C-alpha positions in Angstrom: -34.8 -15.1 6.9 -37.0 -14.7 3.9 -36.1 -12.6 0.9 -38.2 -9.7 2.1 -36.5 -9.5 5.2 -33.1 -9.8 3.5 -34.2 -7.1 1.2 -35.1 -4.8 4.2 -32.0 -5.5 5.9 -29.9 -4.4 2.8 -32.1 -1.3 2.2 -31.7 -0.3 5.8 -28.0 -0.1 5.0 -28.3 2.2 2.0 -27.5 5.9 2.0 -30.4 8.2 1.6 -29.6 9.0 -1.8 -29.3 5.2 -2.8 -32.6 4.8 -0.9 -34.2 7.4 -3.2 -32.9 6.0 -6.3 -34.0 2.7 -5.1 -37.7 3.9 -4.5 -37.6 5.6 -8.0 -36.6 2.6 -9.5 -39.4 0.4 -7.6 -42.1 2.9 -8.7 -41.4 2.6 -12.2 -41.6 -1.3 -12.5 -44.6 -3.0 -13.9 -46.8 -5.0 -11.7 -48.6 -8.0 -12.6 -52.5 -7.4 -11.6 -53.5 -10.6 -13.0 -52.1 -13.4 -15.1 -50.9 -11.5 -18.4 -52.1 -8.3 -17.3 -49.7 -5.6 -16.2 -49.8 -2.1 -14.9 -46.6 0.0 -15.6 -46.4 3.6 -14.1 -46.2 6.0 -17.0 -47.4 3.5 -19.7 -51.0 4.3 -20.7 -51.7 6.1 -17.6 -50.9 3.0 -15.5 -54.1 1.3 -17.0 -54.0 -2.4 -17.1 -52.4 -3.6 -20.4 -52.3 -6.9 -22.0 -48.9 -8.6 -21.5 -46.1 -6.3 -22.0 -47.9 -4.3 -24.6 -49.3 -0.8 -24.7 -52.8 -2.1 -25.3 -55.3 -1.3 -22.3 -57.7 -3.9 -21.5 -60.6 -1.3 -21.6 -59.8 -0.7 -25.3 -60.2 -4.2 -26.2 -63.4 -4.5 -24.0 -64.7 -1.1 -25.5 -64.0 -2.4 -29.1 -65.6 -5.9 -28.1 -68.8 -4.0 -27.0 -68.8 -2.3 -30.3 -69.1 -5.5 -32.0 -65.7 -6.4 -32.9 -65.3 -10.2 -32.6 -61.9 -11.9 -31.6 -60.7 -12.6 -35.3 -61.3 -8.7 -35.9 -59.1 -7.8 -32.7 -56.5 -10.3 -33.6 -56.0 -8.7 -36.9 -56.3 -5.1 -35.8 -53.5 -6.1 -33.1 -51.1 -8.7 -34.8 -49.1 -8.9 -31.6 -51.9 -10.1 -29.6 -52.8 -13.9 -29.3 -56.1 -15.6 -28.4 -54.6 -16.3 -24.9 -54.2 -12.5 -24.4 -57.8 -11.8 -25.4 -59.0 -14.6 -23.0 -56.7 -13.1 -20.1 -58.1 -9.5 -20.8 -61.8 -11.0 -20.6 -61.0 -12.7 -17.4 -59.6 -9.3 -16.0 -62.9 -7.5 -17.1 -64.9 -10.2 -15.4 -63.4 -9.5 -12.2 -63.0 -5.7 -12.6 -66.0 -4.7 -14.4 -66.4 -1.3 -12.5 -62.9 -0.2 -13.1 -62.9 -1.2 -16.8 -66.5 0.5 -17.2 -65.0 3.6 -15.5 -61.9 3.6 -17.9 -64.2 3.4 -20.8 -66.4 6.2 -19.5 -63.4 8.4 -18.7 -62.2 7.9 -22.4 -65.5 8.7 -23.8 -65.7 11.8 -21.8 -62.1 12.7 -22.9 -62.9 12.4 -26.5 -65.8 14.8 -26.3 -63.8 17.9 -24.9 
């Protein structure tokens, strides 16, 4: 029996209230979308963030498009490292439409 099957077996024996509590807990957990890129419900609207920070990937991409270079970003966000920026760039490269939409949504929200 693999670990998922074991978990299902345990969950099937939980009371309804315990199942509800477990479901709530599961939905509040971070999900690693790509190496070093996490989405956490309730944090930055669930947008993909770098590491365990509250810095959305789209923010870094938007700043880069505005001309900020890596040293500028690392200075502006002292908790970030060059590896974090590389992971963000890799995520953008494979999720361009999603990031473009998040940037557009942010620009639209700023105009209201």
